[in-house]
Every structure is written in C-alpha cells, then in structure tokens.
All heavy atoms as TSV, in Angstrom:
chain	resi	resn	atom	element	x	y	z
A	1	MET	N	N	146.627	248.025	50.177
A	1	MET	CA	C	147.158	249.373	50.259
A	1	MET	C	C	146.841	249.936	51.642
A	1	MET	O	O	145.749	249.767	52.159
A	1	MET	CB	C	146.541	250.238	49.162
A	1	MET	CG	C	147.109	251.621	49.140
A	1	MET	SD	S	147.011	252.533	47.590
A	1	MET	CE	C	145.334	252.422	47.115
A	2	SER	N	N	147.792	250.615	52.240
A	2	SER	CA	C	147.605	251.175	53.574
A	2	SER	C	C	146.771	252.449	53.516
A	2	SER	O	O	146.759	253.157	52.518
A	2	SER	CB	C	148.959	251.476	54.210
A	2	SER	OG	O	149.605	252.499	53.504
A	3	LYS	N	N	146.079	252.721	54.625
A	3	LYS	CA	C	145.300	253.952	54.717
A	3	LYS	C	C	146.250	255.116	54.957
A	3	LYS	O	O	147.184	255.029	55.735
A	3	LYS	CB	C	144.299	253.871	55.857
A	3	LYS	CG	C	143.164	252.936	55.588
A	3	LYS	CD	C	142.172	253.011	56.722
A	3	LYS	CE	C	140.993	252.104	56.438
A	3	LYS	NZ	N	139.978	252.192	57.484
A	4	LYS	N	N	146.001	256.206	54.272
A	4	LYS	CA	C	146.827	257.396	54.427
A	4	LYS	C	C	145.950	258.517	54.963
A	4	LYS	O	O	144.830	258.698	54.535
A	4	LYS	CB	C	147.426	257.796	53.088
A	4	LYS	CG	C	148.232	256.684	52.449
A	4	LYS	CD	C	149.366	257.246	51.645
A	4	LYS	CE	C	150.157	256.205	50.944
A	4	LYS	NZ	N	150.811	255.229	51.768
A	5	ARG	N	N	146.494	259.274	55.875
A	5	ARG	CA	C	145.791	260.437	56.399
A	5	ARG	C	C	146.415	261.667	55.769
A	5	ARG	O	O	147.540	262.023	56.075
A	5	ARG	CB	C	145.899	260.492	57.915
A	5	ARG	CG	C	145.243	259.309	58.567
A	5	ARG	CD	C	144.785	259.681	59.963
A	5	ARG	NE	N	144.183	258.542	60.600
A	5	ARG	CZ	C	142.871	258.374	60.687
A	5	ARG	NH1	N	142.054	259.264	60.203
A	5	ARG	NH2	N	142.374	257.320	61.288
A	6	LEU	N	N	145.680	262.263	54.876
A	6	LEU	CA	C	146.161	263.444	54.158
A	6	LEU	C	C	145.511	264.672	54.778
A	6	LEU	O	O	144.406	265.059	54.421
A	6	LEU	CB	C	145.828	263.324	52.670
A	6	LEU	CG	C	146.341	262.061	51.982
A	6	LEU	CD1	C	145.866	262.008	50.537
A	6	LEU	CD2	C	147.844	261.980	52.049
A	7	GLN	N	N	146.233	265.286	55.726
A	7	GLN	CA	C	145.668	266.410	56.450
A	7	GLN	C	C	146.397	267.719	56.190
A	7	GLN	O	O	145.865	268.777	56.486
A	7	GLN	CB	C	145.672	266.105	57.951
A	7	GLN	CG	C	144.801	264.919	58.291
A	7	GLN	CD	C	144.844	264.572	59.768
A	7	GLN	OE1	O	145.811	264.872	60.461
A	7	GLN	NE2	N	143.793	263.948	60.242
A	8	THR	N	N	147.603	267.640	55.666
A	8	THR	CA	C	148.373	268.852	55.406
A	8	THR	C	C	148.844	268.860	53.964
A	8	THR	O	O	148.810	267.834	53.273
A	8	THR	CB	C	149.617	268.937	56.326
A	8	THR	OG1	O	150.520	267.880	55.974
A	8	THR	CG2	C	149.240	268.829	57.798
A	9	MET	N	N	149.311	270.015	53.534
A	9	MET	CA	C	149.850	270.121	52.176
A	9	MET	C	C	151.062	269.198	52.020
A	9	MET	O	O	151.256	268.598	50.977
A	9	MET	CB	C	150.236	271.569	51.878
A	9	MET	CG	C	149.064	272.530	51.924
A	9	MET	SD	S	147.874	272.228	50.628
A	9	MET	CE	C	148.724	272.994	49.298
A	10	GLY	N	N	151.853	269.073	53.067
A	10	GLY	CA	C	153.005	268.181	53.031
A	10	GLY	C	C	152.584	266.727	52.862
A	10	GLY	O	O	153.230	265.971	52.121
A	11	ASP	N	N	151.499	266.333	53.534
A	11	ASP	CA	C	150.977	264.972	53.376
A	11	ASP	C	C	150.583	264.705	51.929
A	11	ASP	O	O	150.890	263.650	51.374
A	11	ASP	CB	C	149.748	264.751	54.262
A	11	ASP	CG	C	150.034	264.783	55.745
A	11	ASP	OD1	O	151.208	264.624	56.151
A	11	ASP	OD2	O	149.060	264.961	56.519
A	12	VAL	N	N	149.884	265.664	51.332
A	12	VAL	CA	C	149.433	265.503	49.945
A	12	VAL	C	C	150.630	265.467	49.001
A	12	VAL	O	O	150.677	264.650	48.082
A	12	VAL	CB	C	148.444	266.626	49.541
A	12	VAL	CG1	C	148.055	266.502	48.073
A	12	VAL	CG2	C	147.202	266.592	50.420
A	13	ARG	N	N	151.619	266.302	49.259
A	13	ARG	CA	C	152.824	266.325	48.418
A	13	ARG	C	C	153.528	264.971	48.453
A	13	ARG	O	O	153.886	264.410	47.417
A	13	ARG	CB	C	153.775	267.427	48.876
A	13	ARG	CG	C	155.046	267.529	48.039
A	13	ARG	CD	C	156.044	268.532	48.602
A	13	ARG	NE	N	156.353	268.342	50.001
A	13	ARG	CZ	C	157.219	267.433	50.459
A	13	ARG	NH1	N	157.838	266.631	49.638
A	13	ARG	NH2	N	157.455	267.331	51.749
A	14	ARG	N	N	153.701	264.418	49.663
A	14	ARG	CA	C	154.357	263.113	49.789
A	14	ARG	C	C	153.534	262.016	49.122
A	14	ARG	O	O	154.069	261.124	48.471
A	14	ARG	CB	C	154.605	262.795	51.262
A	14	ARG	CG	C	155.778	263.573	51.848
A	14	ARG	CD	C	156.093	263.152	53.266
A	14	ARG	NE	N	155.029	263.509	54.208
A	14	ARG	CZ	C	154.879	264.707	54.751
A	14	ARG	NH1	N	155.717	265.678	54.449
A	14	ARG	NH2	N	153.894	264.943	55.591
A	15	TYR	N	N	152.205	262.086	49.281
A	15	TYR	CA	C	151.320	261.108	48.651
A	15	TYR	C	C	151.462	261.146	47.129
A	15	TYR	O	O	151.606	260.105	46.489
A	15	TYR	CB	C	149.873	261.374	49.064
A	15	TYR	CG	C	148.872	260.527	48.329
A	15	TYR	CD1	C	148.751	259.178	48.608
A	15	TYR	CD2	C	148.059	261.085	47.355
A	15	TYR	CE1	C	147.832	258.391	47.929
A	15	TYR	CE2	C	147.139	260.302	46.671
A	15	TYR	CZ	C	147.025	258.958	46.963
A	15	TYR	OH	O	146.121	258.183	46.278
A	16	LEU	N	N	151.431	262.349	46.559
A	16	LEU	CA	C	151.555	262.477	45.106
A	16	LEU	C	C	152.918	262.014	44.611
A	16	LEU	O	O	153.017	261.382	43.554
A	16	LEU	CB	C	151.287	263.919	44.670
A	16	LEU	CG	C	149.829	264.363	44.749
A	16	LEU	CD1	C	149.723	265.863	44.503
A	16	LEU	CD2	C	148.975	263.587	43.763
A	17	ALA	N	N	153.965	262.314	45.368
A	17	ALA	CA	C	155.304	261.858	44.980
A	17	ALA	C	C	155.359	260.334	44.975
A	17	ALA	O	O	155.893	259.723	44.041
A	17	ALA	CB	C	156.358	262.430	45.929
A	18	GLY	N	N	154.782	259.715	45.994
A	18	GLY	CA	C	154.742	258.252	46.044
A	18	GLY	C	C	153.920	257.674	44.916
A	18	GLY	O	O	154.274	256.648	44.315
A	19	LEU	N	N	152.827	258.335	44.618
A	19	LEU	CA	C	151.961	257.892	43.526
A	19	LEU	C	C	152.700	257.941	42.191
A	19	LEU	O	O	152.637	256.993	41.399
A	19	LEU	CB	C	150.724	258.796	43.491
A	19	LEU	CG	C	149.488	258.303	42.784
A	19	LEU	CD1	C	148.939	257.080	43.473
A	19	LEU	CD2	C	148.451	259.411	42.760
A	20	LEU	N	N	153.411	259.026	41.961
A	20	LEU	CA	C	154.180	259.159	40.723
A	20	LEU	C	C	155.267	258.092	40.644
A	20	LEU	O	O	155.484	257.488	39.586
A	20	LEU	CB	C	154.786	260.558	40.627
A	20	LEU	CG	C	155.537	260.878	39.345
A	20	LEU	CD1	C	154.652	260.687	38.123
A	20	LEU	CD2	C	156.074	262.292	39.383
A	21	ASN	N	N	155.931	257.843	41.756
A	21	ASN	CA	C	156.949	256.789	41.776
A	21	ASN	C	C	156.348	255.430	41.448
A	21	ASN	O	O	156.939	254.643	40.694
A	21	ASN	CB	C	157.638	256.734	43.146
A	21	ASN	CG	C	158.534	257.919	43.386
A	21	ASN	OD1	O	159.014	258.558	42.463
A	21	ASN	ND2	N	158.749	258.232	44.655
A	22	ARG	N	N	155.168	255.144	42.000
A	22	ARG	CA	C	154.491	253.868	41.713
A	22	ARG	C	C	154.083	253.777	40.255
A	22	ARG	O	O	154.171	252.707	39.639
A	22	ARG	CB	C	153.287	253.709	42.629
A	22	ARG	CG	C	153.700	253.486	44.086
A	22	ARG	CD	C	152.527	253.400	45.029
A	22	ARG	NE	N	151.609	252.354	44.595
A	22	ARG	CZ	C	150.306	252.364	44.863
A	22	ARG	NH1	N	149.773	253.353	45.552
A	22	ARG	NH2	N	149.529	251.391	44.453
A	23	PHE	N	N	153.640	254.888	39.679
A	23	PHE	CA	C	153.267	254.899	38.264
A	23	PHE	C	C	154.490	254.624	37.389
A	23	PHE	O	O	154.442	253.804	36.473
A	23	PHE	CB	C	152.630	256.247	37.891
A	23	PHE	CG	C	152.370	256.403	36.424
A	23	PHE	CD1	C	151.361	255.685	35.804
A	23	PHE	CD2	C	153.133	257.269	35.661
A	23	PHE	CE1	C	151.118	255.828	34.438
A	23	PHE	CE2	C	152.901	257.419	34.307
A	23	PHE	CZ	C	151.886	256.695	33.694
A	24	GLU	N	N	155.585	255.305	37.696
A	24	GLU	CA	C	156.803	255.118	36.902
A	24	GLU	C	C	157.365	253.711	37.046
A	24	GLU	O	O	158.002	253.200	36.126
A	24	GLU	CB	C	157.852	256.157	37.291
A	24	GLU	CG	C	157.468	257.563	36.833
A	24	GLU	CD	C	158.426	258.639	37.298
A	24	GLU	OE1	O	159.238	258.398	38.222
A	24	GLU	OE2	O	158.351	259.756	36.736
A	25	ALA	N	N	157.101	253.057	38.173
A	25	ALA	CA	C	157.558	251.681	38.387
A	25	ALA	C	C	156.598	250.667	37.771
A	25	ALA	O	O	156.856	249.467	37.808
A	25	ALA	CB	C	157.720	251.411	39.883
A	26	GLY	N	N	155.491	251.152	37.207
A	26	GLY	CA	C	154.518	250.261	36.576
A	26	GLY	C	C	153.580	249.572	37.552
A	26	GLY	O	O	152.901	248.619	37.192
A	27	GLU	N	N	153.519	250.069	38.794
A	27	GLU	CA	C	152.670	249.458	39.813
A	27	GLU	C	C	151.215	249.884	39.704
A	27	GLU	O	O	150.329	249.176	40.178
A	27	GLU	CB	C	153.208	249.777	41.205
A	27	GLU	CG	C	154.590	249.211	41.465
A	27	GLU	CD	C	155.175	249.666	42.788
A	27	GLU	OE1	O	154.444	250.292	43.601
A	27	GLU	OE2	O	156.374	249.414	43.010
A	28	ILE	N	N	150.965	251.065	39.160
A	28	ILE	CA	C	149.597	251.544	38.946
A	28	ILE	C	C	149.485	252.066	37.517
A	28	ILE	O	O	150.480	252.424	36.891
A	28	ILE	CB	C	149.190	252.651	39.946
A	28	ILE	CG1	C	150.095	253.881	39.815
A	28	ILE	CG2	C	149.173	252.119	41.369
A	28	ILE	CD1	C	149.615	255.075	40.621
A	29	ASN	N	N	148.251	252.092	37.026
A	29	ASN	CA	C	148.052	252.561	35.646
A	29	ASN	C	C	147.724	254.047	35.604
A	29	ASN	O	O	147.520	254.697	36.639
A	29	ASN	CB	C	146.968	251.733	34.944
A	29	ASN	CG	C	145.609	251.865	35.607
A	29	ASN	OD1	O	145.265	252.881	36.186
A	29	ASN	ND2	N	144.822	250.801	35.518
A	30	GLU	N	N	147.678	254.573	34.397
A	30	GLU	CA	C	147.454	256.008	34.199
A	30	GLU	C	C	146.083	256.446	34.697
A	30	GLU	O	O	145.940	257.551	35.235
A	30	GLU	CB	C	147.607	256.341	32.714
A	30	GLU	CG	C	147.521	257.809	32.413
A	30	GLU	CD	C	147.743	258.128	30.939
A	30	GLU	OE1	O	148.091	257.226	30.166
A	30	GLU	OE2	O	147.558	259.299	30.579
A	31	VAL	N	N	145.088	255.598	34.558
A	31	VAL	CA	C	143.739	255.945	35.012
A	31	VAL	C	C	143.743	256.155	36.525
A	31	VAL	O	O	143.175	257.130	37.033
A	31	VAL	CB	C	142.725	254.855	34.598
A	31	VAL	CG1	C	141.363	255.096	35.231
A	31	VAL	CG2	C	142.610	254.781	33.084
A	32	HIS	N	N	144.386	255.249	37.247
A	32	HIS	CA	C	144.477	255.378	38.703
A	32	HIS	C	C	145.248	256.645	39.069
A	32	HIS	O	O	144.838	257.394	39.961
A	32	HIS	CB	C	145.161	254.146	39.293
A	32	HIS	CG	C	145.271	254.162	40.788
A	32	HIS	ND1	N	145.857	253.161	41.489
A	32	HIS	CD2	C	144.878	255.055	41.730
A	32	HIS	CE1	C	145.837	253.437	42.784
A	32	HIS	NE2	N	145.245	254.581	42.947
A	33	LEU	N	N	146.354	256.890	38.400
A	33	LEU	CA	C	147.165	258.078	38.661
A	33	LEU	C	C	146.348	259.355	38.470
A	33	LEU	O	O	146.348	260.239	39.326
A	33	LEU	CB	C	148.392	258.094	37.754
A	33	LEU	CG	C	149.281	259.338	37.843
A	33	LEU	CD1	C	149.958	259.412	39.194
A	33	LEU	CD2	C	150.310	259.322	36.722
A	34	LYS	N	N	145.643	259.439	37.353
A	34	LYS	CA	C	144.863	260.648	37.058
A	34	LYS	C	C	143.740	260.856	38.067
A	34	LYS	O	O	143.495	261.987	38.506
A	34	LYS	CB	C	144.286	260.577	35.643
A	34	LYS	CG	C	145.316	260.805	34.562
A	34	LYS	CD	C	144.680	260.755	33.182
A	34	LYS	CE	C	145.695	261.056	32.103
A	34	LYS	NZ	N	145.085	261.045	30.763
A	35	ALA	N	N	143.060	259.778	38.438
A	35	ALA	CA	C	141.959	259.898	39.396
A	35	ALA	C	C	142.478	260.362	40.760
A	35	ALA	O	O	141.908	261.254	41.385
A	35	ALA	CB	C	141.226	258.567	39.530
A	36	ALA	N	N	143.574	259.765	41.207
A	36	ALA	CA	C	144.134	260.132	42.506
A	36	ALA	C	C	144.669	261.568	42.480
A	36	ALA	O	O	144.518	262.305	43.456
A	36	ALA	CB	C	145.242	259.157	42.899
A	37	ALA	N	N	145.269	261.973	41.384
A	37	ALA	CA	C	145.778	263.338	41.265
A	37	ALA	C	C	144.619	264.339	41.270
A	37	ALA	O	O	144.721	265.412	41.883
A	37	ALA	CB	C	146.608	263.483	40.001
A	38	TYR	N	N	143.525	264.001	40.620
A	38	TYR	CA	C	142.357	264.874	40.577
A	38	TYR	C	C	141.792	265.084	41.985
A	38	TYR	O	O	141.551	266.212	42.420
A	38	TYR	CB	C	141.287	264.271	39.662
A	38	TYR	CG	C	139.997	265.048	39.643
A	38	TYR	CD1	C	139.894	266.248	38.946
A	38	TYR	CD2	C	138.866	264.580	40.312
A	38	TYR	CE1	C	138.711	266.971	38.934
A	38	TYR	CE2	C	137.690	265.294	40.315
A	38	TYR	CZ	C	137.619	266.484	39.617
A	38	TYR	OH	O	136.440	267.195	39.613
A	39	VAL	N	N	141.605	263.994	42.716
A	39	VAL	CA	C	141.070	264.090	44.071
A	39	VAL	C	C	142.057	264.819	44.984
A	39	VAL	O	O	141.663	265.607	45.846
A	39	VAL	CB	C	140.716	262.686	44.616
A	39	VAL	CG1	C	140.328	262.748	46.086
A	39	VAL	CG2	C	139.596	262.071	43.797
A	40	SER	N	N	143.340	264.596	44.784
A	40	SER	CA	C	144.364	265.287	45.581
A	40	SER	C	C	144.310	266.788	45.348
A	40	SER	O	O	144.518	267.577	46.278
A	40	SER	CB	C	145.757	264.761	45.234
A	40	SER	OG	O	145.878	263.421	45.611
A	41	ASN	N	N	144.032	267.196	44.118
A	41	ASN	CA	C	143.915	268.615	43.803
A	41	ASN	C	C	142.733	269.242	44.555
A	41	ASN	O	O	142.847	270.345	45.104
A	41	ASN	CB	C	143.760	268.815	42.297
A	41	ASN	CG	C	143.825	270.268	41.906
A	41	ASN	OD1	O	144.603	271.033	42.442
A	41	ASN	ND2	N	143.001	270.645	40.943
A	42	ILE	N	N	141.630	268.529	44.605
A	42	ILE	CA	C	140.465	269.008	45.355
A	42	ILE	C	C	140.812	269.098	46.837
A	42	ILE	O	O	140.493	270.095	47.506
A	42	ILE	CB	C	139.255	268.082	45.128
A	42	ILE	CG1	C	138.796	268.166	43.671
A	42	ILE	CG2	C	138.114	268.428	46.086
A	42	ILE	CD1	C	137.773	267.127	43.279
A	43	LEU	N	N	141.480	268.080	47.359
A	43	LEU	CA	C	141.867	268.077	48.765
A	43	LEU	C	C	142.816	269.232	49.072
A	43	LEU	O	O	142.689	269.892	50.116
A	43	LEU	CB	C	142.521	266.740	49.126
A	43	LEU	CG	C	142.977	266.578	50.571
A	43	LEU	CD1	C	141.809	266.770	51.548
A	43	LEU	CD2	C	143.605	265.208	50.760
A	44	THR	N	N	143.740	269.512	48.178
A	44	THR	CA	C	144.673	270.624	48.358
A	44	THR	C	C	143.916	271.942	48.494
A	44	THR	O	O	144.204	272.749	49.384
A	44	THR	CB	C	145.666	270.694	47.178
A	44	THR	OG1	O	146.439	269.493	47.172
A	44	THR	CG2	C	146.593	271.869	47.287
A	45	SER	N	N	142.952	272.161	47.633
A	45	SER	CA	C	142.145	273.387	47.705
A	45	SER	C	C	141.381	273.464	49.019
A	45	SER	O	O	141.284	274.535	49.630
A	45	SER	CB	C	141.158	273.440	46.541
A	45	SER	OG	O	141.833	273.553	45.327
A	46	THR	N	N	140.852	272.330	49.459
A	46	THR	CA	C	140.105	272.292	50.709
A	46	THR	C	C	141.008	272.610	51.898
A	46	THR	O	O	140.621	273.363	52.803
A	46	THR	CB	C	139.458	270.905	50.895
A	46	THR	OG1	O	138.622	270.640	49.763
A	46	THR	CG2	C	138.633	270.835	52.163
A	47	ILE	N	N	142.219	272.060	51.902
A	47	ILE	CA	C	143.168	272.336	52.981
A	47	ILE	C	C	143.524	273.818	53.002
A	47	ILE	O	O	143.541	274.452	54.064
A	47	ILE	CB	C	144.433	271.466	52.838
A	47	ILE	CG1	C	144.097	269.994	53.121
A	47	ILE	CG2	C	145.537	271.944	53.780
A	47	ILE	CD1	C	145.211	269.022	52.765
A	48	LYS	N	N	143.783	274.398	51.837
A	48	LYS	CA	C	144.115	275.823	51.763
A	48	LYS	C	C	142.967	276.671	52.312
A	48	LYS	O	O	143.183	277.590	53.111
A	48	LYS	CB	C	144.409	276.240	50.323
A	48	LYS	CG	C	145.736	275.801	49.805
A	48	LYS	CD	C	145.902	276.273	48.369
A	48	LYS	CE	C	147.167	275.778	47.739
A	48	LYS	NZ	N	147.290	276.200	46.332
A	49	ASP	N	N	141.751	276.374	51.868
A	49	ASP	CA	C	140.587	277.132	52.326
A	49	ASP	C	C	140.404	277.008	53.835
A	49	ASP	O	O	140.108	277.988	54.519
A	49	ASP	CB	C	139.316	276.670	51.613
A	49	ASP	CG	C	139.289	277.043	50.149
A	49	ASP	OD1	O	140.123	277.864	49.718
A	49	ASP	OD2	O	138.438	276.493	49.414
A	50	SER	N	N	140.599	275.813	54.344
A	50	SER	CA	C	140.461	275.582	55.777
A	50	SER	C	C	141.510	276.364	56.561
A	50	SER	O	O	141.213	276.962	57.599
A	50	SER	CB	C	140.590	274.088	56.072
A	50	SER	OG	O	140.527	273.848	57.452
A	51	ASP	N	N	142.745	276.375	56.064
A	51	ASP	CA	C	143.812	277.127	56.726
A	51	ASP	C	C	143.504	278.624	56.741
A	51	ASP	O	O	143.687	279.287	57.760
A	51	ASP	CB	C	145.157	276.883	56.041
A	51	ASP	CG	C	145.715	275.495	56.302
A	51	ASP	OD1	O	145.196	274.791	57.190
A	51	ASP	OD2	O	146.668	275.103	55.586
A	52	PHE	N	N	143.026	279.154	55.611
A	52	PHE	CA	C	142.671	280.575	55.558
A	52	PHE	C	C	141.520	280.880	56.505
A	52	PHE	O	O	141.532	281.889	57.210
A	52	PHE	CB	C	142.295	281.002	54.140
A	52	PHE	CG	C	143.463	281.189	53.226
A	52	PHE	CD1	C	143.454	280.640	51.961
A	52	PHE	CD2	C	144.579	281.914	53.616
A	52	PHE	CE1	C	144.535	280.808	51.109
A	52	PHE	CE2	C	145.661	282.087	52.779
A	52	PHE	CZ	C	145.637	281.533	51.514
A	53	GLU	N	N	140.525	280.011	56.536
A	53	GLU	CA	C	139.382	280.219	57.418
A	53	GLU	C	C	139.830	280.260	58.877
A	53	GLU	O	O	139.404	281.125	59.646
A	53	GLU	CB	C	138.363	279.098	57.212
A	53	GLU	CG	C	137.112	279.246	58.034
A	53	GLU	CD	C	136.113	278.140	57.767
A	53	GLU	OE1	O	136.493	277.073	57.253
A	53	GLU	OE2	O	134.934	278.348	58.093
A	54	GLN	N	N	140.719	279.352	59.255
A	54	GLN	CA	C	141.213	279.320	60.619
A	54	GLN	C	C	141.995	280.589	60.957
A	54	GLN	O	O	141.823	281.165	62.029
A	54	GLN	CB	C	142.095	278.091	60.825
A	54	GLN	CG	C	142.584	277.911	62.241
A	54	GLN	CD	C	143.437	276.674	62.400
A	54	GLN	OE1	O	144.019	276.169	61.447
A	54	GLN	NE2	N	143.518	276.171	63.610
A	55	ARG	N	N	142.820	281.044	60.030
A	55	ARG	CA	C	143.598	282.258	60.262
A	55	ARG	C	C	142.687	283.474	60.406
A	55	ARG	O	O	142.917	284.348	61.255
A	55	ARG	CB	C	144.597	282.454	59.132
A	55	ARG	CG	C	145.716	281.418	59.163
A	55	ARG	CD	C	146.568	281.443	57.935
A	55	ARG	NE	N	147.293	282.706	57.839
A	55	ARG	CZ	C	147.973	283.083	56.768
A	55	ARG	NH1	N	148.042	282.311	55.710
A	55	ARG	NH2	N	148.605	284.229	56.755
A	56	ILE	N	N	141.645	283.542	59.594
A	56	ILE	CA	C	140.695	284.657	59.669
A	56	ILE	C	C	139.965	284.637	61.010
A	56	ILE	O	O	139.784	285.681	61.650
A	56	ILE	CB	C	139.702	284.619	58.488
A	56	ILE	CG1	C	140.429	285.000	57.202
A	56	ILE	CG2	C	138.508	285.529	58.743
A	56	ILE	CD1	C	139.627	284.754	55.942
A	57	GLU	N	N	139.557	283.456	61.462
A	57	GLU	CA	C	138.872	283.349	62.744
A	57	GLU	C	C	139.759	283.838	63.886
A	57	GLU	O	O	139.296	284.534	64.782
A	57	GLU	CB	C	138.435	281.903	62.992
A	57	GLU	CG	C	137.251	281.477	62.157
A	57	GLU	CD	C	136.886	280.013	62.325
A	57	GLU	OE1	O	137.516	279.319	63.165
A	57	GLU	OE2	O	135.974	279.561	61.623
A	58	ILE	N	N	141.035	283.493	63.838
A	58	ILE	CA	C	141.974	283.939	64.881
A	58	ILE	C	C	142.087	285.463	64.869
A	58	ILE	O	O	142.057	286.113	65.917
A	58	ILE	CB	C	143.352	283.274	64.690
A	58	ILE	CG1	C	143.263	281.784	65.016
A	58	ILE	CG2	C	144.411	283.950	65.547
A	58	ILE	CD1	C	144.483	280.979	64.607
A	59	LEU	N	N	142.210	286.039	63.666
A	59	LEU	CA	C	142.296	287.498	63.562
A	59	LEU	C	C	141.027	288.169	64.058
A	59	LEU	O	O	141.071	289.192	64.753
A	59	LEU	CB	C	142.588	287.918	62.119
A	59	LEU	CG	C	143.985	287.592	61.611
A	59	LEU	CD1	C	144.079	287.885	60.110
A	59	LEU	CD2	C	145.035	288.375	62.370
A	60	GLU	N	N	139.862	287.605	63.721
A	60	GLU	CA	C	138.600	288.175	64.183
A	60	GLU	C	C	138.484	288.115	65.701
A	60	GLU	O	O	138.011	289.061	66.332
A	60	GLU	CB	C	137.424	287.445	63.538
A	60	GLU	CG	C	137.237	287.783	62.074
A	60	GLU	CD	C	136.136	286.963	61.409
A	60	GLU	OE1	O	135.772	285.880	61.926
A	60	GLU	OE2	O	135.651	287.403	60.355
A	61	GLU	N	N	138.930	287.000	66.282
A	61	GLU	CA	C	138.901	286.881	67.741
A	61	GLU	C	C	139.788	287.939	68.381
A	61	GLU	O	O	139.417	288.539	69.384
A	61	GLU	CB	C	139.354	285.487	68.170
A	61	GLU	CG	C	138.352	284.404	67.889
A	61	GLU	CD	C	138.883	283.004	68.172
A	61	GLU	OE1	O	139.993	282.885	68.750
A	61	GLU	OE2	O	138.187	282.047	67.814
A	62	LYS	N	N	140.947	288.186	67.809
A	62	LYS	CA	C	141.849	289.202	68.348
A	62	LYS	C	C	141.239	290.591	68.225
A	62	LYS	O	O	141.352	291.407	69.136
A	62	LYS	CB	C	143.205	289.145	67.643
A	62	LYS	CG	C	144.025	287.936	68.039
A	62	LYS	CD	C	145.362	287.922	67.332
A	62	LYS	CE	C	146.182	286.716	67.761
A	62	LYS	NZ	N	147.496	286.691	67.122
A	63	LEU	N	N	140.601	290.863	67.094
A	63	LEU	CA	C	139.960	292.169	66.917
A	63	LEU	C	C	138.806	292.354	67.888
A	63	LEU	O	O	138.631	293.431	68.477
A	63	LEU	CB	C	139.456	292.321	65.480
A	63	LEU	CG	C	140.512	292.602	64.426
A	63	LEU	CD1	C	139.894	292.548	63.037
A	63	LEU	CD2	C	141.153	293.959	64.663
A	64	ASN	N	N	138.005	291.316	68.072
A	64	ASN	CA	C	136.848	291.403	68.964
A	64	ASN	C	C	137.256	291.479	70.430
A	64	ASN	O	O	136.486	291.953	71.260
A	64	ASN	CB	C	135.901	290.228	68.733
A	64	ASN	CG	C	135.208	290.319	67.391
A	64	ASN	OD1	O	135.019	291.399	66.856
A	64	ASN	ND2	N	134.853	289.172	66.843
A	65	ALA	N	N	138.456	291.026	70.737
A	65	ALA	CA	C	138.947	291.083	72.122
A	65	ALA	C	C	139.544	292.443	72.439
A	65	ALA	O	O	140.123	292.633	73.494
A	65	ALA	CB	C	139.973	289.979	72.345
A	66	GLY	N	N	139.433	293.385	71.545
A	66	GLY	CA	C	139.928	294.729	71.798
A	66	GLY	C	C	141.354	294.952	71.320
A	66	GLY	O	O	141.978	295.913	71.709
A	67	GLY	N	N	141.835	294.067	70.517
A	67	GLY	CA	C	143.159	294.258	69.950
A	67	GLY	C	C	144.262	294.111	70.970
A	67	GLY	O	O	145.269	294.791	70.891
A	68	LYS	N	N	144.107	293.225	71.919
A	68	LYS	CA	C	145.113	293.044	72.962
A	68	LYS	C	C	146.476	292.690	72.401
A	68	LYS	O	O	147.487	292.947	73.023
A	68	LYS	CB	C	144.673	291.958	73.934
A	68	LYS	CG	C	143.469	292.341	74.761
A	68	LYS	CD	C	143.062	291.233	75.685
A	68	LYS	CE	C	141.810	291.600	76.434
A	68	LYS	NZ	N	141.338	290.510	77.262
A	69	SER	N	N	146.495	292.101	71.201
A	69	SER	CA	C	147.786	291.695	70.626
A	69	SER	C	C	148.364	292.761	69.695
A	69	SER	O	O	149.277	292.491	68.935
A	69	SER	CB	C	147.623	290.386	69.849
A	69	SER	OG	O	146.761	290.589	68.752
A	70	GLY	N	N	147.814	293.951	69.746
A	70	GLY	CA	C	148.341	295.030	68.928
A	70	GLY	C	C	147.544	295.302	67.662
A	70	GLY	O	O	147.826	296.255	66.957
A	71	LEU	N	N	146.553	294.492	67.374
A	71	LEU	CA	C	145.719	294.731	66.204
A	71	LEU	C	C	144.668	295.771	66.559
A	71	LEU	O	O	144.074	295.737	67.636
A	71	LEU	CB	C	145.024	293.443	65.756
A	71	LEU	CG	C	145.917	292.351	65.197
A	71	LEU	CD1	C	145.098	291.105	64.925
A	71	LEU	CD2	C	146.583	292.823	63.906
A	72	LYS	N	N	144.448	296.701	65.671
A	72	LYS	CA	C	143.447	297.739	65.905
A	72	LYS	C	C	142.454	297.732	64.767
A	72	LYS	O	O	142.785	297.473	63.630
A	72	LYS	CB	C	144.111	299.110	66.016
A	72	LYS	CG	C	144.994	299.237	67.217
A	72	LYS	CD	C	145.571	300.612	67.340
A	72	LYS	CE	C	146.459	300.680	68.560
A	72	LYS	NZ	N	147.097	301.963	68.714
A	73	ARG	N	N	141.238	298.025	65.102
A	73	ARG	CA	C	140.174	298.101	64.125
A	73	ARG	C	C	140.281	299.382	63.322
A	73	ARG	O	O	140.525	300.444	63.873
A	73	ARG	CB	C	138.840	298.099	64.829
A	73	ARG	CG	C	137.960	297.048	64.305
A	73	ARG	CD	C	136.712	296.992	65.063
A	73	ARG	NE	N	136.564	295.566	65.231
A	73	ARG	CZ	C	135.444	294.962	65.322
A	73	ARG	NH1	N	134.351	295.620	65.371
A	73	ARG	NH2	N	135.391	293.678	65.410
A	74	ALA	N	N	140.108	299.263	62.000
A	74	ALA	CA	C	140.113	300.468	61.151
A	74	ALA	C	C	138.813	301.220	61.370
A	74	ALA	O	O	137.748	300.644	61.462
A	74	ALA	CB	C	140.244	300.064	59.685
A	75	SER	N	N	138.885	302.523	61.452
A	75	SER	CA	C	137.684	303.339	61.671
A	75	SER	C	C	137.194	303.908	60.374
A	75	SER	O	O	137.893	304.237	59.499
A	75	SER	CB	C	137.995	304.485	62.624
A	75	SER	OG	O	138.446	303.967	63.854
C-alpha cells in the first residue's frame, strides 16, 4: 500500500472515498474500514482545530499591529 499524506480535509475526503470503494470491491474487510474511518475522523478534527488556530493567530497579529488591515480592537 502506498503512503498517503493526509494534510487537508480534501485529502481525507479522497482517502475515505477510496477506502469505501476498496471495501465495496472486497479488497479490505469491515474491521480495516472501521479502524481507518475512526482515525480519519480524529485527523479531520485535528485539521479543523489547526486551521482555526492559524486563523486566530493571523487575526491576533493584525490586531496587535494596530489594525493596519482595518481591524479595530473593541474597547
């Protein structure tokens, strides 16, 4: 099996679609499918959290820079 780099939600979606196709073709069993889907769900949550964290950091940097991009601090 080839190594897959699952770094985005799209990567995980394609991986799960391929996994389901392999299951329906009888190439993998239900235990493998369930385990991979479980880990993919955890990875999905991690990607979402990471994306939110990055977006928050960008907003904080803009606020701390004096709102040069039009963002203003609430008083």
